[in-house]
GUBAMAR-150217 format. One record per residue: x negated, y negated, z of N, C-alpha, C, O in turn; chain; residue number from 0. Coordinates in Angstrom, 3 decimals, always signed. Layout:
N
      n.x      n.y      n.z     ca.x     ca.y     ca.z      c.x      c.y      c.z      o.x      o.y      o.z c   k
        X        Y        Z        X        Y        Z        X        Y        Z        X        Y        Z A NUM
...
This chain:
109
      n.x      n.y      n.z     ca.x     ca.y     ca.z      c.x      c.y      c.z      o.x      o.y      o.z c   k
  +14.661  -15.988   +5.770  +15.666  -17.180   +6.093  +15.719  -17.860   +4.673  +14.831  -17.761   +3.826 A   0
  +16.801  -18.511   +4.549  +17.221  -19.670   +3.377  +16.019  -20.355   +3.178  +15.573  -20.897   +4.189 A   1
  +15.296  -20.491   +2.024  +14.277  -21.614   +1.783  +15.082  -22.884   +1.964  +16.164  -22.875   +1.378 A   2
  +14.778  -23.997   +2.667  +15.392  -25.286   +2.843  +15.825  -26.248   +1.793  +16.734  -27.071   +1.904 A   3
  +14.816  -25.975   +0.423  +14.865  -26.679   -0.495  +15.872  -26.145   -1.774  +16.222  -26.817   -2.744 A   4
  +16.217  -24.757   -1.477  +16.689  -24.241   -2.388  +17.437  -22.693   -1.597  +16.876  -21.600   -1.517 A   5
  +18.894  -23.062   -1.069  +19.106  -21.912   -0.096  +19.543  -20.530   -0.676  +19.832  -19.506   -0.057 A   6
  +19.515  -20.787   -2.190  +19.761  -19.373   -3.188  +18.398  -18.470   -2.958  +18.467  -17.252   -3.122 A   7
  +17.286  -19.033   -2.612  +15.827  -18.264   -2.085  +15.929  -17.635   -1.198  +16.534  -18.223   -0.301 A   8
  +15.522  -16.320   -0.875  +15.336  -16.341   +0.511  +14.065  -16.215   +0.637  +13.448  -15.748   -0.321 A   9
  +13.240  -16.655   +2.030  +11.811  -16.691   +2.030  +11.502  -15.632   +3.308  +12.236  -15.296   +4.237 A  10
  +10.252  -15.282   +3.009   +9.657  -14.612   +4.582   +8.212  -15.364   +4.753   +7.335  -15.578   +3.916 A  11
   +8.286  -15.679   +6.125   +7.240  -16.476   +6.374   +6.984  -15.796   +8.101   +7.720  -14.928   +8.571 A  12
   +5.907  -16.355   +8.783   +5.522  -15.681  +10.142   +6.037  -16.820  +11.065   +5.861  -18.021  +10.864 A  13
   +6.619  -16.329  +11.979   +7.182  -17.348  +13.049   +6.303  -17.720  +14.057   +5.927  -16.932  +14.925 A  14
   +5.888  -19.107  +13.973   +4.878  -19.794  +14.993   +5.764  -20.459  +15.959   +5.896  -19.876  +17.035 A  15
   +6.190  -21.201  +15.845   +6.958  -22.004  +16.693   +8.521  -22.050  +16.981   +9.293  -22.212  +16.036 A  16
   +9.070  -21.886  +18.497  +10.454  -21.775  +18.540  +10.897  -23.042  +19.318  +10.138  -23.991  +19.513 A  17
  +11.993  -22.994  +19.684  +12.339  -24.620  +20.208  +11.649  -24.755  +21.659  +11.598  -23.988  +22.620 A  18
  +11.208  -25.875  +21.453  +10.521  -26.493  +23.135   +9.119  -26.163  +22.651   +8.391  -26.674  +23.502 A  19
   +8.372  -25.590  +21.753   +7.139  -25.228  +21.492   +6.359  -26.571  +21.129   +7.025  -27.354  +20.452 A  20
   +5.337  -26.894  +21.388   +4.304  -28.020  +20.726   +3.408  -27.064  +19.883   +2.898  -26.017  +20.283 A  21
   +3.314  -27.594  +18.700   +2.437  -26.626  +17.916   +1.704  -27.421  +16.674   +2.274  -27.940  +15.714 A  22
   +0.121  -27.377  +16.976   -0.893  -28.204  +16.247   -1.682  -27.166  +15.488   -1.420  -25.965  +15.548 A  23
   -2.724  -27.715  +14.724   -3.590  -26.929  +13.873   -4.999  -28.055  +14.320   -4.915  -29.278  +14.208 A  24
   -6.169  -27.365  +14.798   -7.421  -28.009  +15.151   -8.473  -26.758  +14.853   -8.608  -25.638  +15.347 A  25
   -9.261  -27.611  +13.638  -10.423  -26.665  +13.422   -9.842  -25.174  +12.907  -10.385  -24.123  +13.245 A  26
   -8.702  -25.236  +12.074   -8.280  -23.648  +11.326   -7.488  -23.003  +12.744   -6.915  -21.932  +12.546 A  27
   -7.424  -23.484  +13.936   -6.875  -22.432  +14.825   -5.425  -23.162  +15.005   -5.118  -24.327  +14.751 A  28
   -4.763  -22.264  +15.443   -3.238  -22.891  +15.348   -2.854  -22.775  +16.959   -3.060  -21.773  +17.644 A  29
   -2.389  -23.727  +17.313   -2.350  -23.810  +18.966   -0.614  -24.008  +19.063   -0.058  -24.823  +18.327 A  30
   +0.258  -23.063  +20.174   +1.099  -23.158  +20.660   +1.312  -23.767  +22.222   +0.507  -23.266  +23.008 A  31
   +1.963  -24.458  +22.650   +1.711  -25.271  +23.871   +0.318  -25.404  +24.434   +0.162  -25.386  +25.655 A  32
   -0.602  -25.525  +23.691   -1.887  -25.614  +24.140   -2.818  -24.763  +24.058   -3.978  -24.988  +24.406 A  33
   -2.329  -23.515  +23.506   -3.229  -22.101  +23.872   -3.411  -21.738  +22.229   -2.447  -21.866  +21.474 A  34
   -4.555  -21.336  +21.803   -4.955  -20.905  +20.400   -3.974  -19.532  +20.247   -3.927  -18.761  +21.206 A  35
   -3.298  -19.282  +19.193   -2.948  -18.299  +19.026   -3.612  -17.156  +18.430   -4.262  -17.502  +17.443 A  36
   -3.682  -15.844  +18.697   -4.556  -14.712  +18.107   -3.856  -14.439  +16.723   -2.626  -14.397  +16.700 A  37
   -4.463  -14.282  +15.754   -4.367  -14.343  +14.213   -4.983  -13.291  +13.484   -5.716  -13.599  +12.544 A  38
   -4.775  -11.939  +13.811   -5.771  -11.017  +13.511   -5.379  -10.632  +12.150   -6.200   -9.936  +11.554 A  39
   -4.083  -10.999  +11.410   -3.864  -10.765  +10.246   -4.178  -11.794   +9.423   -3.592  -11.707   +8.344 A  40
   -5.065  -12.974   +9.561   -5.564  -13.847   +8.795   -6.547  -13.643   +8.458   -7.274  -13.123   +9.305 A  41
   -7.115  -13.892   +7.175   -8.109  -13.279   +6.450   -9.303  -14.846   +6.901   -9.520  -15.360   +5.803 A  42
   -9.806  -15.402   +7.631  -10.776  -16.600   +7.579  -11.404  -17.112   +6.665  -11.431  -18.334   +6.517 A  43
  -12.121  -16.158   +5.763  -12.915  -16.372   +4.752  -11.485  -17.027   +3.674  -11.939  -17.768   +2.802 A  44
  -10.391  -16.923   +3.625   -9.759  -17.820   +2.642   -9.203  -18.769   +3.153   -8.254  -19.219   +2.511 A  45
   -9.539  -19.425   +4.434   -8.777  -20.532   +5.140   -9.976  -21.565   +4.818  -11.120  -21.416   +5.247 A  46
   -9.598  -22.515   +4.091  -10.736  -23.685   +3.659  -10.220  -24.897   +3.697  -10.878  -25.746   +4.298 A  47
   -9.213  -25.208   +3.214   -8.392  -26.384   +2.904   -7.883  -27.527   +3.868   -7.383  -27.152   +4.929 A  48
   -7.937  -28.518   +3.679   -7.946  -29.352   +4.908   -6.628  -29.396   +5.594   -6.443  -29.752   +6.758 A  49
   -5.710  -28.983   +4.720   -4.131  -28.862   +5.589   -4.137  -27.530   +6.184   -3.214  -27.321   +6.971 A  50
   -4.982  -26.564   +5.986   -5.319  -25.349   +6.930   -5.915  -26.038   +8.037   -5.474  -25.711   +9.139 A  51
   -6.657  -26.762   +8.015   -7.887  -27.176   +9.339   -7.000  -27.924  +10.350   -6.946  -27.539  +11.518 A  52
   -6.269  -29.046   +9.890   -5.788  -29.804  +10.941   -4.061  -30.015  +10.485   -3.581  -30.172   +9.362 A  53
   -3.463  -29.956  +11.673   -1.944  -30.531  +11.657   -1.608  -31.293  +13.104   -1.898  -30.821  +14.204 A  54
   -1.080  -32.300  +12.926   -0.836  -33.210  +14.210   +0.411  -32.192  +14.830   +1.184  -31.520  +14.148 A  55
   +0.367  -32.288  +16.343   +1.339  -31.751  +17.255   +2.484  -31.877  +16.720   +2.750  -33.019  +16.347 A  56
   +3.368  -30.972  +16.529   +5.121  -31.169  +16.397   +5.814  -30.339  +17.524   +5.507  -29.192  +17.847 A  57
   +6.664  -31.005  +17.993   +7.700  -30.572  +19.096   +8.753  -30.015  +18.482   +9.601  -30.774  +18.012 A  58
   +8.912  -28.608  +18.361  +10.002  -27.867  +17.791  +11.395  -28.208  +18.497  +11.586  -27.817  +19.648 A  59
  +12.291  -28.877  +17.864  +13.796  -28.956  +18.801  +14.655  -28.173  +18.574  +14.403  -27.204  +17.858 A  60
  +15.823  -28.348  +19.074  +16.952  -27.261  +19.351  +17.445  -26.904  +17.945  +17.671  -27.682  +17.019 A  61
  +17.573  -25.495  +17.974  +17.960  -24.917  +17.146  +16.862  -24.908  +15.451  +17.243  -24.605  +14.320 A  62
  +15.755  -25.268  +15.819  +14.770  -25.201  +14.487  +13.712  -24.262  +14.871  +13.545  -23.937  +16.047 A  63
  +12.953  -23.795  +13.853  +12.187  -23.018  +13.994  +10.742  -23.363  +13.069  +11.015  -23.622  +11.897 A  64
   +9.447  -23.403  +13.358   +8.279  -23.912  +12.353   +7.614  -22.188  +12.171   +7.451  -21.319  +13.027 A  65
   +7.364  -22.183  +10.804   +7.024  -20.691   +9.925   +5.682  -21.468   +9.032   +5.507  -22.600   +8.581 A  66
   +4.936  -20.293   +9.058   +3.429  -20.363   +8.356   +3.456  -19.350   +7.782   +4.074  -18.397   +8.257 A  67
   +2.836  -19.269   +6.667   +2.463  -18.116   +5.831   +1.128  -17.413   +6.196   +0.271  -18.242   +6.505 A  68
   +0.732  -16.217   +6.245   -0.269  -15.955   +6.456   -1.713  -16.115   +5.440   -2.863  -15.966   +5.853 A  69
   -1.311  -16.459   +4.004   -2.368  -16.705   +3.110   -2.015  -18.405   +3.227   -1.306  -18.986   +2.405 A  70
   -2.515  -18.923   +4.153   -2.555  -20.547   +4.846   -3.003  -21.480   +3.895   -2.544  -22.615   +4.025 A  71
   -4.147  -21.188   +2.548   -4.532  -22.230   +1.856   -3.449  -22.240   +0.615   -3.528  -23.148   -0.212 A  72
   -2.603  -21.391   +0.511   -1.799  -21.089   -0.784   -0.262  -20.690   -0.317   +0.432  -19.930   -0.993 A  73
   +0.205  -21.313   +0.961   +1.416  -20.941   +1.221   +1.997  -21.999   +1.345   +1.493  -22.939   +1.959 A  74
   +3.637  -22.070   +0.562   +4.550  -23.144   +0.984   +5.153  -22.698   +2.344   +5.752  -21.644   +2.555 A  75
   +4.966  -23.395   +2.962   +5.592  -22.962   +4.544   +5.864  -24.290   +5.380   +5.438  -25.330   +4.878 A  76
   +6.400  -24.352   +6.366   +6.742  -25.208   +7.322   +5.888  -26.388   +7.193   +6.442  -27.485   +7.259 A  77
   +4.436  -26.321   +6.994   +3.729  -27.695   +7.132   +4.181  -28.824   +5.966   +3.950  -30.033   +5.968 A  78
   +5.012  -27.899   +4.824   +5.061  -28.778   +3.565   +6.645  -28.849   +3.532   +7.154  -29.958   +3.370 A  79
   +7.311  -27.936   +3.649   +8.812  -28.459   +3.828   +9.901  -28.457   +5.115  +11.124  -28.509   +5.245 A  80
   +8.671  -28.363   +6.019   +9.332  -28.788   +7.662   +9.902  -27.566   +8.343   +9.648  -26.369   +8.208 A  81
  +10.648  -28.146   +9.024  +11.023  -27.017  +10.560  +12.552  -26.162   +9.529  +13.159  -26.830   +8.692 A  82
  +12.872  -24.894   +9.775  +13.979  -24.199   +9.247  +15.206  -24.339  +10.215  +14.849  -24.639  +11.354 A  83
  +16.395  -24.215  +10.074  +17.302  -24.021  +10.829  +17.407  -22.348  +11.345  +17.229  -21.331  +10.673 A  84
  +17.755  -22.491  +12.757  +17.891  -20.980  +13.121  +19.163  -20.249  +12.670  +19.360  -19.063  +12.937 A  85
  +19.883  -20.893  +12.084  +21.181  -20.178  +11.347  +20.785  -20.046   +9.815  +21.476  -19.441   +8.995 A  86
  +19.739  -20.604   +9.567  +19.363  -19.968   +8.078  +18.321  -18.776   +8.280  +17.644  -18.353   +7.343 A  87
  +18.265  -18.391   +9.262  +17.159  -16.728   +9.229  +18.252  -15.657   +9.116  +19.253  -15.543   +9.823 A  88
  +17.882  -14.940   +8.145  +18.752  -13.768   +7.583  +18.210  -12.519   +7.888  +18.983  -11.587   +7.664 A  89
  +17.129  -12.223   +8.325  +16.416  -10.999   +8.912  +15.094  -11.121   +9.274  +14.436  -12.161   +9.236 A  90
  +14.668   -9.876   +9.678  +13.164   -9.783  +10.532  +12.457   -8.845   +9.684  +12.908   -7.743   +9.371 A  91
  +11.375   -9.295   +9.333  +10.387   -8.417   +8.710   +9.499   -7.355   +9.846   +8.869   -7.657  +10.860 A  92
   +9.723   -6.144   +9.265   +8.843   -5.232  +10.308   +7.852   -4.391  +10.024   +7.372   -3.547  +10.781 A  93
   +7.514   -4.655   +8.797   +6.591   -3.807   +7.988   +5.803   -4.346   +6.638   +6.547   -4.795   +5.767 A  94
   +4.671   -4.352   +6.419   +3.753   -4.930   +5.288   +4.094   -3.717   +4.412   +3.818   -2.579   +4.793 A  95
   +4.729   -3.974   +3.169   +4.625   -3.009   +1.987   +3.892   -3.069   +1.208   +3.463   -2.025   +0.716 A  96
   +3.384   -4.480   +0.713   +2.217   -4.386   -0.141   +1.510   -5.339   +0.978   +2.006   -5.960   +1.918 A  97
   +0.042   -5.211   +0.483   -0.877   -5.996   +1.493   -2.200   -5.859   +1.186   -2.711   -4.875   +0.651 A  98
   -2.809   -6.977   +1.572   -4.371   -6.696   +1.316   -5.179   -6.229   +2.769   -4.569   -6.105   +3.831 A  99
   -6.348   -6.041   +2.653   -7.063   -5.567   +4.385   -6.505   -4.747   +4.738   -6.347   -4.759   +5.959 A 100
   -5.837   -3.498   +3.936   -5.468   -2.351   +4.530   -4.290   -2.423   +5.306   -3.914   -1.417   +5.907 A 101
   -3.751   -3.328   +5.362   -2.320   -3.801   +5.746   -1.107   -3.066   +5.465   -0.047   -3.130   +6.086 A 102
   -1.395   -2.339   +4.425   -0.069   -1.621   +3.598   +0.732   -0.849   +4.651   -0.035   -0.341   +5.470 A 103
   +1.859   -0.627   +4.868   +2.619   +0.030   +5.822   +2.291   -0.188   +7.074   +2.622   +0.712   +7.847 A 104
   +1.800   -1.006   +7.481   +1.429   -1.225   +8.954   +2.654   -2.074   +9.719   +3.203   -3.010   +9.137 A 105
   +2.943   -1.766  +10.743   +3.738   -2.700  +11.553   +3.603   -4.345  +12.018   +2.656   -4.729  +12.705 A 106
   +4.529   -5.125  +11.612   +4.175   -6.436  +11.893   +3.982   -7.102  +13.354   +4.841   -7.040  +14.233 A 107
   +3.007   -7.605  +13.459   +2.900   -8.198  +14.967   +3.326   -9.410  +15.135   +3.279   -9.933  +16.249 A 108
């Protein structure tokens, strides 16, 4: 997607919330519509900062999306720059080319 603060930059993050979803974070767990989502791609040992521990509920409005990075403590994502416009989505990731924890070449869930 196009980075909201500078549309000349292409960004890639994990899609967490779509229009109508309620998204929040409690004790490092991400909840969508009241249910904790499975995050097997997340290295729990690297998730320690307060902004990764808690986020008040956000309801995703029409034509908007909420995204987060997998490296939660070091990710400039929707928690900081806000929601993205669906119209700014320019592609879909399908594989991890370079990655840690034996993720290289694996399909993205």
